[in-house]
NUTOR-685875 format. One line per 3 residues: number of its first residue (from 1); their letters; for each residue z, y, x of N, C-alpha, C. Coordinates in nm, 4 decimals. Layout:
NUM	a	Z/Y/X/Z/Y/X/Z/Y/X ~ ...
END
This chain:
1	mka	0.0000/-0.1191/0.0843/0.0000/0.0000/0.0000/0.0000/0.1240/0.0878 ~ -0.0881/0.2182/0.0584/-0.0904/0.3457/0.1284/-0.0693/0.4564/0.0266 ~ -0.0213/0.5678/0.0738/0.0015/0.6817/-0.0150/-0.0841/0.7980/0.0309
4	lil	-0.1425/0.8679/-0.0637/-0.2271/0.9827/-0.0334/-0.1688/1.1053/-0.1015 ~ -0.1410/1.2074/-0.0246/-0.0899/1.3312/-0.0804/-0.2046/1.4312/-0.0856 ~ -0.2179/1.5032/-0.1974/-0.3326/1.5904/-0.2141/-0.2932/1.7168/-0.2876
7	wgi	-0.3809/1.8152/-0.2801/-0.3639/1.9368/-0.3585/-0.4575/1.9303/-0.4775 ~ -0.4206/2.0013/-0.5832/-0.5138/2.0251/-0.6924/-0.5987/2.1469/-0.6584 ~ -0.7061/2.1665/-0.7305/-0.7897/2.2841/-0.7120/-0.7735/2.3736/-0.8339
10	gms	-0.7383/2.4986/-0.8157/-0.7188/2.5895/-0.9276/-0.7979/2.7173/-0.9078 ~ -0.7900/2.8064/-1.0056/-0.8627/2.9321/-0.9992/-0.7676/3.0460/-0.9683 ~ -0.8106/3.1400/-0.8864/-0.7316/3.2587/-0.8567/-0.8276/3.3719/-0.8254
13	ggi	-0.8346/3.4683/-0.9151/-0.9213/3.5830/-0.8924/-1.0674/3.5458/-0.8800 ~ -1.1114/3.4442/-0.9527/-1.2515/3.4047/-0.9470/-1.2851/3.3137/-0.8316 ~ -1.1880/3.2821/-0.7473/-1.2112/3.1958/-0.6318/-1.1288/3.0685/-0.6479
16	ava	-1.1903/2.9551/-0.6229/-1.1166/2.8289/-0.6298/-1.0369/2.8125/-0.5014 ~ -0.9052/2.7947/-0.5145/-0.8196/2.7819/-0.3968/-0.7240/2.6661/-0.4166 ~ -0.6644/2.6206/-0.3083/-0.5615/2.5181/-0.3188/-0.4451/2.5746/-0.3979
19	agl	-0.4005/2.5003/-0.4992/-0.2970/2.5529/-0.5884/-0.1909/2.4485/-0.6149 ~ -0.0685/2.4915/-0.6395/0.0380/2.4001/-0.6761/0.1027/2.3354/-0.5547 ~ 0.1914/2.2406/-0.5803/0.2621/2.1705/-0.4744/0.1890/2.0424/-0.4364
22	ftf	0.2334/1.9820/-0.3278/0.1749/1.8553/-0.2873/0.1934/1.7499/-0.3961 ~ 0.0972/1.6644/-0.4105/0.1080/1.5515/-0.5009/0.0799/1.4230/-0.4244 ~ 0.0974/1.3104/-0.4898/0.1037/1.1833/-0.4190/0.0307/1.0736/-0.4953
25	lvi	-0.0423/0.9933/-0.4234/-0.1084/0.8779/-0.4829/-0.0627/0.7508/-0.4135 ~ -0.0269/0.6505/-0.4917/-0.0082/0.5173/-0.4344/-0.1440/0.4502/-0.4423 ~ -0.1973/0.4119/-0.3302/-0.3368/0.3671/-0.3259/-0.3502/0.2403/-0.2428
28	tgi	-0.4319/0.1504/-0.2895/-0.4648/0.0308/-0.2138/-0.5935/0.0585/-0.1367 ~ -0.5880/0.0547/-0.0065/-0.7068/0.0821/0.0725/-0.6868/0.2045/0.1602 ~ -0.7961/0.2621/0.2054/-0.7937/0.3721/0.3012/-0.7858/0.5052/0.2270
31	phr	-0.7025/0.5985/0.2719/-0.6963/0.7296/0.2077/-0.8304/0.8012/0.2096 ~ -0.8502/0.8865/0.1111/-0.9756/0.9591/0.0959/-0.9563/1.1081/0.1205 ~ -1.0652/1.1744/0.1593/-1.0740/1.3182/0.1446/-1.1141/1.3411/-0.0002
34	lmt	-1.0566/1.4410/-0.0621/-1.0629/1.4475/-0.2077/-1.0833/1.5887/-0.2580 ~ -1.1612/1.6043/-0.3650/-1.1650/1.7302/-0.4384/-1.1419/1.7026/-0.5851 ~ -1.0590/1.7869/-0.6477/-1.0389/1.7798/-0.7916/-1.1287/1.8832/-0.8576
37	ith	-1.2121/1.8396/-0.9514/-1.3057/1.9293/-1.0175/-1.2438/1.9806/-1.1464 ~ -1.2185/2.1118/-1.1537/-1.1699/2.1714/-1.2774/-1.2784/2.2584/-1.3412 ~ -1.3807/2.2887/-1.2668/-1.4981/2.3581/-1.3172/-1.6126/2.3148/-1.2279
40	tta	-1.7351/2.3560/-1.2555/-1.8469/2.2911/-1.1880/-1.9297/2.3806/-1.0973 ~ -1.9295/2.5107/-1.1176/-2.0161/2.5985/-1.0399/-1.9339/2.6991/-0.9612 ~ -1.9713/2.7173/-0.8345/-1.8976/2.8106/-0.7497/-1.9197/2.9546/-0.7957
43	ygg	-1.8163/3.0356/-0.7781/-1.8253/3.1771/-0.8094/-1.8549/3.2589/-0.6841 ~ -1.8702/3.1926/-0.5733/-1.8929/3.2607/-0.4467/-1.7611/3.2847/-0.3753 ~ -1.7587/3.2652/-0.2454/-1.6369/3.2889/-0.1690/-1.5906/3.1645/-0.0966
46	wye	-1.4645/3.1664/-0.0545/-1.4098/3.0558/0.0239/-1.3388/2.9567/-0.0671 ~ -1.3714/2.8312/-0.0492/-1.3096/2.7227/-0.1264/-1.2312/2.6345/-0.0300 ~ -1.1309/2.5679/-0.0846/-1.0410/2.4895/-0.0007/-1.0670/2.3401/-0.0182
49	wmf	-1.0947/2.2711/0.0883/-1.1107/2.1261/0.0855/-0.9956/2.0618/0.1613 ~ -0.9596/1.9433/0.1200/-0.8415/1.8794/0.1765/-0.8791/1.7613/0.2665 ~ -0.8255/1.7565/0.3857/-0.8586/1.6507/0.4800/-0.7322/1.5822/0.5317
52	vlg	-0.7435/1.4533/0.5568/-0.6297/1.3744/0.6039/-0.5884/1.4188/0.7437 ~ -0.4575/1.4341/0.7625/-0.4036/1.4653/0.8946/-0.3344/1.3456/0.9580 ~ -0.2355/1.2911/0.8910/-0.1642/1.1778/0.9495/-0.0395/1.1453/0.8711
55	gvl	0.0212/1.0325/0.9008/0.1353/0.9862/0.8229/0.2649/1.0533/0.8655 ~ 0.3485/1.0875/0.7662/0.4778/1.1481/0.7968/0.5923/1.0876/0.7159 ~ 0.5622/1.0140/0.6101/0.6681/0.9605/0.5250/0.6314/0.8184/0.4857
58	gna	0.6851/0.7215/0.5579/0.6491/0.5843/0.5272/0.4988/0.5661/0.5405 ~ 0.4361/0.5276/0.4314/0.2911/0.5125/0.4295/0.2209/0.6365/0.3764 ~ 0.2942/0.7456/0.3580/0.2332/0.8672/0.3035/0.1412/0.9311/0.4054
61	vwl	0.0387/0.9959/0.3557/-0.0564/1.0674/0.4406/-0.0652/1.2108/0.3898 ~ -0.0301/1.3047/0.4758/-0.0343/1.4448/0.4352/-0.1729/1.5017/0.4594 ~ -0.2093/1.5974/0.3767/-0.3393/1.6629/0.3899/-0.3199/1.8095/0.4225
64	tdt	-0.4206/1.8681/0.4822/-0.4218/2.0120/0.5027/-0.5488/2.0685/0.4412 ~ -0.5472/2.1972/0.4119/-0.6663/2.2571/0.3527/-0.7573/2.3126/0.4612 ~ -0.8870/2.2965/0.4411/-0.9879/2.3500/0.5311/-1.0833/2.4354/0.4489
67	avk	-1.0953/2.5629/0.4818/-1.1776/2.6530/0.4022/-1.3257/2.6328/0.4338 ~ -1.4068/2.6260/0.3289/-1.5520/2.6129/0.3417/-1.6149/2.7186/0.2532 ~ -1.7062/2.7991/0.3063/-1.7685/2.9035/0.2253/-1.8813/2.8444/0.1426
70	ipa	-1.8785/2.8703/0.0117/-1.9750/2.8146/-0.0830/-2.0558/2.9293/-0.1433 ~ -2.1877/2.9213/-0.1442/-2.2673/3.0270/-0.2078/-2.2434/3.0303/-0.3581 ~ -2.2490/3.1493/-0.4174/-2.2346/3.1627/-0.5615/-2.3421/3.0805/-0.6324
73	gmf	-2.3010/3.0075/-0.7370/-2.3960/2.9283/-0.8144/-2.4142/2.7870/-0.7650 ~ -2.3571/2.7524/-0.6514/-2.3722/2.6163/-0.5995/-2.2826/2.5204/-0.6761 ~ -2.3297/2.3993/-0.6982/-2.2529/2.2988/-0.7687/-2.1359/2.2552/-0.6814
76	lae	-2.0141/2.2678/-0.7331/-1.8960/2.2470/-0.6504/-1.8834/2.1048/-0.5977 ~ -1.9133/2.0066/-0.6796/-1.9021/1.8684/-0.6328/-1.9976/1.8434/-0.5158 ~ -2.1163/1.9007/-0.5229/-2.2114/1.8852/-0.4124/-2.1563/1.9489/-0.2856
79	aai	-2.0983/2.0669/-0.3004/-2.0391/2.1334/-0.1852/-1.9238/2.0523/-0.1273 ~ -1.8444/1.9920/-0.2160/-1.7325/1.9108/-0.1707/-1.7806/1.7931/-0.0879 ~ -1.8846/1.7271/-0.1362/-1.9394/1.6116/-0.0654/-1.9964/1.6541/0.0690
82	qag	-2.0677/1.7659/0.0707/-2.1237/1.8166/0.1960/-2.0132/1.8500/0.2965 ~ -1.8987/1.8927/0.2440/-1.7873/1.9286/0.3305/-1.7108/1.8065/0.3809 ~ -1.7468/1.6864/0.3322/-1.6838/1.5641/0.3803/-1.5943/1.4941/0.2819
85	cdl	-1.5811/1.5459/0.1599/-1.4994/1.4758/0.0600/-1.5675/1.3449/0.0200 ~ -1.4894/1.2400/0.0016/-1.5484/1.1119/-0.0375/-1.4889/1.0573/-0.1662 ~ -1.4105/1.1413/-0.2364/-1.3622/1.1039/-0.3692/-1.3601/1.2288/-0.4564
88	ind	-1.4302/1.2234/-0.5681/-1.4335/1.3344/-0.6632/-1.3458/1.2988/-0.7829 ~ -1.2481/1.3839/-0.8112/-1.1592/1.3636/-0.9254/-1.2064/1.4532/-1.0395 ~ -1.2761/1.3961/-1.1361/-1.3359/1.4731/-1.2447/-1.2448/1.4681/-1.3675
91	iwg	-1.1817/1.5810/-1.4007/-1.0876/1.5822/-1.5125/-1.1576/1.5753/-1.6478 ~ -1.2898/1.5791/-1.6483/-1.3655/1.5669/-1.7737/-1.4371/1.4328/-1.7850 ~ -1.4143/1.3412/-1.6922/-1.4706/1.2075/-1.7041/-1.6213/1.2040/-1.7217
94	lqy	-1.6924/1.2897/-1.6474/-1.8401/1.2939/-1.6480/-1.8979/1.3469/-1.7792 ~ -1.8138/1.4020/-1.8672/-1.8614/1.4465/-1.9980/-1.8818/1.5976/-2.0048 ~ -1.8457/1.6714/-1.9021/-1.8552/1.8173/-1.9051/-1.9887/1.8674/-1.8534
97	dek	-2.0354/1.8096/-1.7454/-2.1603/1.8542/-1.6837/-2.2475/1.7324/-1.6571 ~ -2.3685/1.7351/-1.7092/-2.4577/1.6192/-1.6984/-2.4994/1.5896/-1.5548 ~ -2.4818/1.6862/-1.4651/-2.5206/1.6643/-1.3252/-2.4191/1.5787/-1.2495
100	mag	-2.2954/1.5766/-1.2963/-2.1873/1.5183/-1.2178/-2.2086/1.3705/-1.1866 ~ -2.2409/1.2920/-1.2874/-2.2529/1.1476/-1.2670/-2.3616/1.1143/-1.1659 ~ -2.4769/1.1782/-1.1789/-2.5873/1.1522/-1.0867/-2.5551/1.1930/-0.9450
103	lia	-2.4844/1.3037/-0.9309/-2.4475/1.3510/-0.7982/-2.3540/1.2526/-0.7297 ~ -2.2540/1.2046/-0.8043/-2.1604/1.1072/-0.7483/-2.2328/0.9787/-0.7103 ~ -2.3211/0.9337/-0.7987/-2.3956/0.8102/-0.7716/-2.4836/0.8241/-0.6490
106	dag	-2.5568/0.9334/-0.6401/-2.6496/0.9532/-0.5282/-2.5757/0.9643/-0.3954 ~ -2.4575/1.0241/-0.3983/-2.3813/1.0416/-0.2746/-2.3069/0.9144/-0.2348 ~ -2.2865/0.8242/-0.3327/-2.2144/0.7008/-0.3035/-2.0662/0.7210/-0.2805
109	vsc	-2.0105/0.8310/-0.3334/-1.8675/0.8568/-0.3158/-1.7881/0.7920/-0.4293 ~ -1.6590/0.7822/-0.4098/-1.5707/0.7306/-0.5145/-1.5398/0.8407/-0.6152 ~ -1.4900/0.8004/-0.7307/-1.4568/0.8999/-0.8323/-1.3389/0.8526/-0.9166
112	clm	-1.2589/0.9479/-0.9598/-1.1530/0.9228/-1.0567/-1.1947/0.9922/-1.1847 ~ -1.2058/0.9164/-1.2930/-1.2625/0.9655/-1.4179/-1.1534/0.9706/-1.5239 ~ -1.1193/1.0917/-1.5666/-1.0060/1.1118/-1.6550/-1.0488/1.1294/-1.8000
115	hnr	-0.9684/1.0741/-1.8903/-0.9901/1.0971/-2.0330/-0.9449/1.2381/-2.0692 ~ -1.0273/1.3072/-2.1466/-0.9970/1.4437/-2.1850/-1.0791/1.4783/-2.3088 ~ -1.0317/1.5739/-2.3852/-1.1072/1.6289/-2.4977/-1.0802/1.7779/-2.5067
118	ekv	-1.1822/1.8522/-2.5489/-1.1625/1.9956/-2.5673/-1.0712/2.0238/-2.6854 ~ -1.0787/1.9424/-2.7901/-0.9975/1.9621/-2.9101/-0.9233/1.8334/-2.9440 ~ -0.8040/1.8490/-2.9983/-0.7241/1.7338/-3.0399/-0.7653/1.6973/-3.1832
121	dyr	-0.8767/1.6269/-3.1935/-0.9345/1.6001/-3.3261/-0.9624/1.4510/-3.3463 ~ -0.8648/1.3690/-3.3106/-0.8809/1.2239/-3.3211/-0.8683/1.1779/-3.4668 ~ -0.9440/1.0764/-3.5020/-0.9274/1.0122/-3.6328/-0.8220/0.9022/-3.6252
124	dfl	-0.8329/0.8196/-3.5216/-0.7384/0.7102/-3.4969/-0.7140/0.7115/-3.3471 ~ -0.6014/0.7657/-3.3050/-0.5843/0.8100/-3.1678/-0.6172/0.7061/-3.0615 ~ -0.5450/0.5952/-3.0579/-0.5661/0.4984/-2.9506/-0.7063/0.4371/-2.9518
127	pdc	-0.7567/0.3917/-3.0669/-0.8949/0.3428/-3.0677/-0.9962/0.4484/-3.0239 ~ -0.9701/0.5738/-3.0618/-1.0603/0.6810/-3.0188/-1.0554/0.6993/-2.8675 ~ -0.9353/0.6898/-2.8094/-0.9235/0.6992/-2.6634/-1.0018/0.5885/-2.5944
130	mad	-0.9894/0.4673/-2.6470/-1.0615/0.3553/-2.5869/-1.2130/0.3748/-2.5985 ~ -1.2568/0.4281/-2.7120/-1.3988/0.4556/-2.7298/-1.4458/0.5628/-2.6315 ~ -1.3640/0.6643/-2.6115/-1.3979/0.7681/-2.5143/-1.4086/0.7099/-2.3738
133	mrk	-1.3154/0.6210/-2.3384/-1.3199/0.5608/-2.2050/-1.4440/0.4753/-2.1878 ~ -1.4824/0.4041/-2.2939/-1.6055/0.3242/-2.2855/-1.7271/0.4147/-2.2628 ~ -1.7273/0.5315/-2.3259/-1.8374/0.6267/-2.3063/-1.8395/0.6782/-2.1637
136	iie	-1.7221/0.7076/-2.1092/-1.7123/0.7525/-1.9704/-1.7680/0.6468/-1.8757 ~ -1.7281/0.5225/-1.8966/-1.7723/0.4135/-1.8101/-1.9219/0.3920/-1.8235 ~ -1.9727/0.3990/-1.9456/-2.1161/0.3818/-1.9676/-2.1947/0.4934/-1.9001
139	tak	-2.1445/0.6155/-1.9073/-2.2105/0.7269/-1.8385/-2.2187/0.7001/-1.6883 ~ -2.1087/0.6505/-1.6326/-2.1058/0.6208/-1.4892/-2.2044/0.5104/-1.4534 ~ -2.2071/0.4062/-1.5345/-2.2965/0.2935/-1.5063/-2.4423/0.3338/-1.5166
142	vag	-2.4769/0.4078/-1.6203/-2.6163/0.4507/-1.6391/-2.6620/0.5366/-1.5218 ~ -2.5707/0.6183/-1.4697/-2.6048/0.7037/-1.3560/-2.6172/0.6256/-1.2267 ~ -2.5615/0.5050/-1.2237/-2.5693/0.4231/-1.1038/-2.4480/0.4294/-1.0142
145	iae	-2.3349/0.4767/-1.0662/-2.2111/0.4760/-0.9869/-2.1633/0.3317/-0.9723 ~ -2.1396/0.2911/-0.8501/-2.0979/0.1539/-0.8239/-1.9616/0.1267/-0.8859 ~ -1.9446/0.0057/-0.9390/-1.8196/-0.0271/-1.0069/-1.6996/-0.0225/-0.9132
148	dkm	-1.7205/-0.0515/-0.7870/-1.6084/-0.0487/-0.6939/-1.5772/0.0923/-0.6441 ~ -1.6442/0.1927/-0.7009/-1.6190/0.3324/-0.6665/-1.5452/0.4062/-0.7775 ~ -1.5061/0.3362/-0.8832/-1.4511/0.4003/-1.0017/-1.3019/0.3756/-1.0196
151	ild	-1.2298/0.4818/-1.0513/-1.0894/0.4783/-1.0912/-1.0811/0.5472/-1.2269 ~ -0.9995/0.4964/-1.3165/-0.9804/0.5593/-1.4469/-0.8439/0.6282/-1.4538 ~ -0.8358/0.7283/-1.5404/-0.7115/0.8034/-1.5616/-0.6984/0.8281/-1.7114
154	pgv	-0.5895/0.7838/-1.7763/-0.5751/0.8033/-1.9206/-0.5570/0.9483/-1.9624 ~ -0.5345/1.0382/-1.8676/-0.5344/1.1800/-1.8987/-0.4120/1.2302/-1.9726 ~ -0.2947/1.1871/-1.9312/-0.1718/1.2394/-1.9917/-0.1660/1.3901/-1.9679
157	gfg	-0.1435/1.4658/-2.0755/-0.1349/1.6107/-2.0639/-0.2655/1.6836/-2.0851 ~ -0.3715/1.6103/-2.1119/-0.5030/1.6714/-2.1312/-0.5603/1.6295/-2.2662 ~ -0.5844/1.7259/-2.3537/-0.6474/1.6975/-2.4817/-0.5646/1.6097/-2.5727
160	ktl	-0.4319/1.6240/-2.5646/-0.3415/1.5382/-2.6422/-0.2160/1.6154/-2.6801 ~ -0.1604/1.5842/-2.7959/-0.0314/1.6408/-2.8351/0.0804/1.5670/-2.7621 ~ 0.2027/1.6175/-2.7752/0.3169/1.5498/-2.7161/0.3267/1.4069/-2.7669
163	eqn	0.3172/1.3889/-2.8969/0.3280/1.2551/-2.9550/0.2171/1.1636/-2.9039 ~ 0.0982/1.2172/-2.8877/-0.0130/1.1363/-2.8374/0.0058/1.1009/-2.6910 ~ 0.0599/1.1920/-2.6111/0.0905/1.1600/-2.4718/0.1917/1.0467/-2.4629
166	lmv	0.2915/1.0495/-2.5495/0.3900/0.9417/-2.5509/0.3260/0.8091/-2.5925 ~ 0.2305/0.8144/-2.6834/0.1599/0.6929/-2.7235/0.0787/0.6359/-2.6069 ~ 0.0176/0.7237/-2.5296/-0.0538/0.6769/-2.4100/0.0431/0.6068/-2.3165
169	mkh	0.1591/0.6673/-2.2930/0.2582/0.6064/-2.2050/0.3036/0.4711/-2.2577 ~ 0.3240/0.4609/-2.3870/0.3689/0.3346/-2.4473/0.2638/0.2263/-2.4337 ~ 0.1374/0.2668/-2.4315/0.0267/0.1706/-2.4305/-0.0565/0.1815/-2.3021
172	lnd	0.0089/0.2082/-2.1909/-0.0638/0.2193/-2.0637/-0.1490/0.0969/-2.0358 ~ -0.0970/-0.0187/-2.0699/-0.1682/-0.1418/-2.0373/-0.3039/-0.1514/-2.1065 ~ -0.3215/-0.0798/-2.2174/-0.4493/-0.0839/-2.2889/-0.5640/-0.0354/-2.2007
175	fnq	-0.5341/0.0543/-2.1082/-0.6393/0.1101/-2.0232/-0.6814/0.0149/-1.9118 ~ -0.6107/-0.0981/-1.8992/-0.6509/-0.2009/-1.8023/-0.7636/-0.2893/-1.8541 ~ -0.7914/-0.2812/-1.9837/-0.8902/-0.3713/-2.0433/-1.0302/-0.3542/-1.9852
178	fgy	-1.0560/-0.2391/-1.9207/-1.1906/-0.2118/-1.8716/-1.2161/-0.2723/-1.7342 ~ -1.1101/-0.3172/-1.6688/-1.1271/-0.3872/-1.5426/-1.1358/-0.2993/-1.4188 ~ -1.0981/-0.1714/-1.4306/-1.1020/-0.0798/-1.3168/-0.9597/-0.0406/-1.2772
181	pvl	-0.9407/0.0001/-1.1520/-0.8090/0.0530/-1.1146/-0.7774/0.1749/-1.2002 ~ -0.6495/0.1930/-1.2316/-0.6099/0.3054/-1.3164/-0.5050/0.3898/-1.2443 ~ -0.5189/0.5209/-1.2589/-0.4275/0.6186/-1.2011/-0.3474/0.6844/-1.3127
184	lgt	-0.2189/0.7098/-1.2881/-0.1367/0.7845/-1.3820/-0.0893/0.9132/-1.3158 ~ -0.1154/1.0264/-1.3807/-0.0717/1.1556/-1.3299/0.0141/1.2269/-1.4332 ~ 0.1459/1.2137/-1.4222/0.2371/1.2726/-1.5204/0.3367/1.3684/-1.4576
187	srk	0.3280/1.3883/-1.3282/0.4321/1.4571/-1.2539/0.4635/1.5957/-1.3097 ~ 0.5907/1.6137/-1.3487/0.6439/1.7422/-1.3942/0.5720/1.7990/-1.5166 ~ 0.4969/1.7194/-1.5866/0.4155/1.7716/-1.6964/0.4997/1.8099/-1.8173
190	smi	0.4365/1.8834/-1.9079/0.5070/1.9366/-2.0244/0.5646/1.8267/-2.1126 ~ 0.5019/1.7101/-2.1163/0.5564/1.5980/-2.1925/0.7010/1.5721/-2.1514 ~ 0.7271/1.5704/-2.0219/0.8620/1.5464/-1.9706/0.9531/1.6641/-2.0025
193	gli	0.9014/1.7850/-1.9823/0.9810/1.9031/-2.0087/1.0209/1.9175/-2.1543 ~ 0.9294/1.8831/-2.2436/0.9589/1.8953/-2.3861/1.0607/1.7914/-2.4327 ~ 1.0484/1.6697/-2.3820/1.1421/1.5642/-2.4209/1.2813/1.5906/-2.3670
196	ldl	1.2920/1.6328/-2.2417/1.4213/1.6518/-2.1770/1.4710/1.7959/-2.1821 ~ 1.3866/1.8861/-2.2334/1.4202/2.0282/-2.2394/1.4585/2.0800/-2.1012 ~ 1.3668/2.0588/-2.0064/1.3925/2.0976/-1.8681/1.2764/2.1792/-1.8127
199	pvd	1.3042/2.2708/-1.7197/1.1961/2.3453/-1.6534/1.1210/2.2560/-1.5553 ~ 1.0106/2.3075/-1.5058/0.9212/2.2280/-1.4213/0.9915/2.1686/-1.3005 ~ 1.0791/2.2455/-1.2370/1.1406/2.1991/-1.1119/1.2589/2.1045/-1.1338
202	qrv	1.2852/2.0655/-1.2595/1.3944/1.9711/-1.2863/1.3448/1.8464/-1.3597 ~ 1.2226/1.8063/-1.3338/1.1628/1.6942/-1.4064/1.1420/1.5708/-1.3190 ~ 1.2189/1.5613/-1.2107/1.2000/1.4498/-1.1171/1.2312/1.3163/-1.1838
205	egt	1.3465/1.3072/-1.2510/1.3860/1.1794/-1.3112/1.2871/1.1354/-1.4188 ~ 1.2405/1.2312/-1.4985/1.1412/1.1977/-1.6003/1.0124/1.1472/-1.5389 ~ 0.9718/1.2097/-1.4289/0.8511/1.1648/-1.3590/0.8694/1.0252/-1.3024
208	itt	0.9851/1.0006/-1.2408/1.0128/0.8684/-1.1843/1.0036/0.7612/-1.2927 ~ 1.0562/0.7910/-1.4106/1.0488/0.6947/-1.5210/0.9044/0.6585/-1.5523 ~ 0.8171/0.7585/-1.5555/0.6763/0.7304/-1.5843/0.6100/0.6537/-1.4701
211	svw	0.6516/0.6810/-1.3472/0.5948/0.6078/-1.2331/0.6311/0.4595/-1.2403 ~ 0.7567/0.4309/-1.2747/0.7992/0.2916/-1.2895/0.7232/0.2263/-1.4056 ~ 0.7028/0.2993/-1.5124/0.6251/0.2482/-1.6260/0.4836/0.2121/-1.5807
214	avq	0.4263/0.2938/-1.4909/0.2926/0.2659/-1.4383/0.2912/0.1381/-1.3561 ~ 0.3963/0.1175/-1.2772/0.4061/-0.0065/-1.1985/0.4104/-0.1262/-1.2918 ~ 0.4899/-0.1164/-1.3975/0.4996/-0.2265/-1.4930/0.3660/-0.2548/-1.5612
217	ahy	0.2829/-0.1518/-1.5734/0.1507/-0.1684/-1.6350/0.0454/-0.2084/-1.5321 ~ 0.0876/-0.2336/-1.4087/-0.0023/-0.2788/-1.3013/-0.1065/-0.1730/-1.2653 ~ -0.0684/-0.0468/-1.2717/-0.1581/0.0593/-1.2291/-0.1673/0.0617/-1.0774
220	gfv	-0.2790/0.1109/-1.0265/-0.2991/0.1156/-0.8827/-0.2542/0.2457/-0.8194 ~ -0.2359/0.3511/-0.9000/-0.2098/0.4837/-0.8453/-0.1106/0.5600/-0.9321 ~ -0.0232/0.6370/-0.8690/0.0514/0.7403/-0.9393/0.0399/0.8693/-0.8579
223	rvh	0.0269/0.9811/-0.9275/0.0136/1.1102/-0.8602/0.1351/1.1946/-0.8957 ~ 0.2119/1.2353/-0.7958/0.3364/1.3071/-0.8217/0.3590/1.4173/-0.7198 ~ 0.4547/1.5057/-0.7501/0.4931/1.6112/-0.6570/0.6050/1.5657/-0.5635
226	dva	0.7048/1.5003/-0.6207/0.8262/1.4649/-0.5456/0.8061/1.3297/-0.4792 ~ 0.7507/1.3340/-0.3611/0.6973/1.2143/-0.2965/0.8043/1.1103/-0.2661 ~ 0.9085/1.1496/-0.1965/1.0062/1.0522/-0.1481/1.0716/0.9765/-0.2638
229	any	1.1161/1.0482/-0.3656/1.1863/0.9845/-0.4775/1.0963/0.8869/-0.5514 ~ 0.9736/0.9264/-0.5762/0.8822/0.8383/-0.6476/0.8375/0.7210/-0.5612 ~ 0.8192/0.7459/-0.4331/0.7799/0.6385/-0.3416/0.8861/0.5285/-0.3410
232	rav	1.0135/0.5681/-0.3348/1.1221/0.4696/-0.3350/1.1297/0.3963/-0.4680 ~ 1.1122/0.4693/-0.5773/1.1170/0.4070/-0.7093/1.0040/0.3067/-0.7278 ~ 0.8851/0.3426/-0.6811/0.7709/0.2512/-0.6916/0.7954/0.1255/-0.6093
235	rma	0.8459/0.1424/-0.4871/0.8735/0.0249/-0.4032/0.9769/-0.0661/-0.4682 ~ 1.0818/-0.0067/-0.5256/1.1851/-0.0867/-0.5900/1.1299/-0.1592/-0.7118 ~ 1.0518/-0.0899/-0.7916/0.9920/-0.1513/-0.9106/0.8990/-0.2658/-0.8727
238	eai	0.8205/-0.2454/-0.7670/0.7307/-0.3513/-0.7224/0.8092/-0.4727/-0.6729 ~ 0.9193/-0.4489/-0.6016/1.0011/-0.5602/-0.5514/1.0571/-0.6432/-0.6658 ~ 1.1038/-0.5761/-0.7703/1.1574/-0.6474/-0.8858/1.0475/-0.7273/-0.9555
241	mna	0.9328/-0.6645/-0.9752/0.8221/-0.7322/-1.0447/0.7695/-0.8514/-0.9670 ~ 0.7732/-0.8407/-0.8343/0.7157/-0.9467/-0.7502/0.8170/-1.0538/-0.7102 ~ 0.9411/-1.0399/-0.7574/1.0441/-1.1387/-0.7224/1.0086/-1.2757/-0.7766
244	q	1.0361/-1.3805/-0.6966/1.0042/-1.5189/-0.7378/1.1283/-1.6059/-0.7248
END
């Protein structure tokens, strides 16, 4: 098991920059250089890409940001790949921009494809989520993205009410039916804050609970801010599950 720590990509004054605190992935295999796509076209200026530096916490790998100047109007995922990123984290699951799937396929990079919706307009929540995931996977396959390059993300905190986020957590195992590795990203999210009535910086225990839930659901990845606490919890949960 290896751990990958990464930054998210956010907007600030029209420029995409590294934003937020460090986050963490439990990953099987070699760490990746990574970009998270929150929008698709550059606004011009300096963008931040994240590159592996070296291990500092158990199997954790810390990243640093490297600025790359992107021309206005350039497709961000293409720029990320040119800059050396080999994993694209698309929070829209290839459904936002029709260019994304083909670009990922042509470059041969890995991708994390998250469930998301612009509006919370489900008829039957869980079946609708599964149908959305099937559409995401079909989009990837039609574009030619290799199956061993795909990770799925149920999208806790995106396009869902509090009650729906809790339903996703209760039914994490349902997302394993597609046969791909699955990532859970719940760290410090509003779901935890609303349930426990806590501010962002006091949601460690709630996050740890979701990380252990992910281990029980046989997920391959968890993304969190508080690395050490979650890393220990994941190791302990795995030891219990693997006991013979």
